[in-house]
N, C-alpha and C positions, 0 to 999 in steps of 0.2 A: 504493500500500500504506500509506504513512504517513498519507495523508489519510483512509483508511478507519479506521485506528487512532485518529486524532484524533476523528473523528465518533463512533466507538464509545465512547470515554471521555467525550466531552462529553455523550452521551446518558445514560450511567450513570457519573457522576464518582466518583472515589475519595472516599468520605465518611468523615471522621474526627470522632468525638465526643471532646471533651476537657473534663475538669472544670476549674473555676477554679483549684484548688490544683495541678493538673498543669501548667497553662499559666503560672501565676504563682507567685511565691514568697510563700506565705501561711502559712509555718510559725509565725511569731510569733502571728498571729491564731488559728491552730489550737491552739496551746498555751493561749491564753486560753480558747478554747472548751472544751478538755478540763479545765482547772483551775477555771474559774469559771462555765461553763455558757453556754447559748445567748444569754441576755440580755446578758451582758457582751461576748460576741463581736459581737452585732448592734450594740451601742453603739459598740464600737471601730471597726467597719466604717463606721458613719455618721460618726463623728468624723474618719475618714480618707477620706471620700467623694471629696475632690478631690486626694488623694495618689496619684500613679501607683504601681502595684504593680511590684515588680521581676520580672524574668523567671524563670520556673520551669523545671523539668527538661524539660518538653515543648515549651517555647517555640521553641527553635532549629529543630527538625525541622518544626514547624508553619509557621514563618515561611518556611523554605526551600521547602517544598512549595507554599505559596500563591504564592510568587514565580514558579513555573513556569507559572501561568495567563497567558494572553495577553490583553492589554488589549482590551476591546471584544468579546471572544469568550466563548462559554459556557465555564465553568471546567472544567479537568481534575480539580481538587481542590476540595472544599468542606469547611469546618470548622464544626461546630456546637458551641456552648458548652453543656455540660450540668452543672448545679449543683444541689446540695441547699440552697443558699441560698434566701432568700425573694426574690420579685420586687423588694421594697424595696431589697435589697442588690445588685441587678444593676447599679446605676448606676456603681459604682466599676469593675466588671469591664469594661463597655463603654466607659467613659471611658479606661481604660488601653489597651484594644484600639484605640481611635481614635488615641490618642497614638502608639502604635507603628506605626500604619499597616497593621494586619492587616485583610484583607478577610474579617472574620467578622461577619455581620450577623444570625444567627439563633441561638436558644438556648432552653433550657427551665430554669426555676427552680422547684423543687418543694417548697420549705419543709420539707425533711427527709424527704419521701417517697422511696421507691426510684426510682432512675433506670432500672431494668431495663425497664419497659414502653416507655420512650421510645427504646430502642436500635433495635428493629425499626420503630417509628413514623417515625424519622428515616432509616431504611435505612442504618445505620452499618456501615461495613466494618471500622473499627478504633476501639477505645475506649481512651483513656488516662486513668487516674485514680490517685489516691493511696489510694483507699478499697477495701479488699479485698472488702467486700460488694457494692459497685457493679460491680467488675470481674467477680466471680463471676456477678452477674446478667446482665452482658453476654455472658459465655461461655454461660450458659444460653439466651440469645437467639440463639446461633449466630454471634456476631460475634467477630473477633479482639480480644483485650483483654489489657491488661497493667497491673500496678500499678507506678507510678513512685515513686522515692524523692526525696530532696532534690536540689538542684543539685550536681553534682560539685564537689569542693573544688579539684581541680587540672586542670580541663578546659581544654585549649588550643583555643580557637575559631579555625577557619580563616576567612579573609576571601574565599574564592572563592564561586561561586554554585552549587556542587554540593550534592546531597543524598546522604549516605552512610548507608545503613541496614544493620545487621548482624543476622543471625539465627543462633540455635542450630539444629541440625537436628532430631534426634529429639524428638518430643512438642511441637515448635513448628511448624516448616515441614512436617515429615513426621509421620506417625502415631507412636504410642508402641509399635507392635507389636514392633519390634526391641529397644527398651528392655526390654520385658517378658521377652523371651527371655533377655537378659543377667541381669535381676533374678532369674529363676526357675532358670536353668540355668548361669549363670556365663559368664566371658569366652570360654573356648574354644568353647562352644556358640554364643555370639553371633557370633564370627568365622566359624565354619563355616557358619552360616546365611546370613550376609551374603555370603560368597564364593559359596555355591551359588545365591544369588538375586541376584547382582551386576547382572544385566541385567533384572531384574524391577522395574519402577517401584514405589516405595512409595506407599501411600495418603497423602492429604493430612492434615496435622495442623491445629491450630486457626488457624495463620497461612498455610495453603496457598493459600486463595482470595485473601487479601490480597496474597501474593507474586505471584500470577498477574496481578492488577490493577496492581500496582506495576510489573511487567515491561512492561506496555503503555506506561506513562509513560516507562520507561527507553528503550524502542524509539523513541518519538516524539522524544526528545532525543538520539538516537544521532548522532554526527558521522561524517563520511566516514572519519576515522581509527580508527573503532571504539570511541571513548570517549564515554560518555554523561554528561550532568549528573546523572543518577540512577544511583548506583553501589551495587550490591548485593553484600554479603559474607556468606558462610556461615562461621561460626566454631564448629567442633564438636569434641567430645572423641573422636570417631572418629580412628583413625590409619590408616596405609597398608594395614593388613590388612582394613579395612572401608570404605575410601573410595570404591571403584569404584561402589557402588550409589548413592551420593549423586550422582555425576556422571551416571550413566545415568538416574536419576530426573529430574533437572533438564533433561536433554536431552529426555526423553520428554514432559515438561510444556511444553516450549518456553519455559522460564524460566531461561536461562543466568545464572549468577552471574559478576560481574566478578572476584571473588576468592573462593577457598575456602581455609580454614586448618584443617588436620587436626592438632589440637594435642595429642592424647593426654592425658597427665597434666599438661602444661604449663599455666600460668596463662593465662587468656584476656585478662586486663586489658592486658598490654603489647602483645598482638596487636591489640586493639581500638584502643588509643592510636595504634599505627603506622598502622592503617587510616584513622584519622581519623573514626570513626563519629560520627554525630550522635544516634544512638539504637541500642540493642542490646536484643534480646529473647531470654530464656532461661527454661526451666522449672525450672532448678536454682537454688534460692535462694543456694547457695554461690557460684555463678558470678556471679549478679546482684550480690551484696554485694561480691565481689571486683572487679567492673568499675565499680561505682558511683562510685568516687573519680576515675575518669578519663573516664567517658562516661555520659550519661544512660542508665540501664538499667531495663528493665521486666521484672517477674516475671510469667510466663505461668502461670496455674493449670494444674497437670497431675497426673499420677498419682504423683508422688514426694513423699515427705516430705523436709525439709531434711537428714535424717540418712542418706538412701538413698545407696548407692554410686553413683559416676558412671562411665559408660563412658569409657575402659577402665581406670579406676584400680584 
């Protein structure tokens, strides 16, 4: 069974596209770009061509996922560098990649053109970027995508070899259907609907297919004691009155979570810190901003504005 899963994932590896600014800390350079324009930015990059770039918000999870590949075998995980920089400015990025020992050897540099057309061209499963337009283009191309912020200011990095990825539920892993009921009819109607449909699996959301593929990697690295190197957490604002449908949906999908946290109105940040997440995905900007100080957090474009109420607040 495990050998079949290995072959399946090697035939269609988990493919992650990452922008240079998500992989590396290029905030200073980006500020120059915004304040002084593309020519000043390009000159700054050339002046620093031999200077190693510091790690960005997406670096840790990328590095940990790549380390799961087995030497001499087809990879389970492939990473493609996608950048709006010019090819001339690719030297610093690949120099830094080589310095850190990342097995990233392919990429596209578009000189300012949209990265959207290259998401399906590279068959990307997950796209990480700091640019809203590029993330939306990836979503339009049917890939899971999230906009990352800067490196967390108080992130405590673990020294083990695990990969811990946390997801919100509705409008991220699952569809936004239940969220819409809450939004239109209120909390009581939402809870009634979820209880009546507790054993009816939800439809997949923008990260549904990514979770299913990640779950294959989790199963490949499952030990005899039931613990995997790939640890999946669901951190959702649902509470006990609406939690059963989450469990039944994950069971029906064959994608069990290692941990599920039904936090209600409680802040997600301390839960994510306790979980030790290497990245967290949520469609609510409020939750992303709250988590971003303790864990790399990605905003998933969804049906909500930042001011919309949050289940079950």
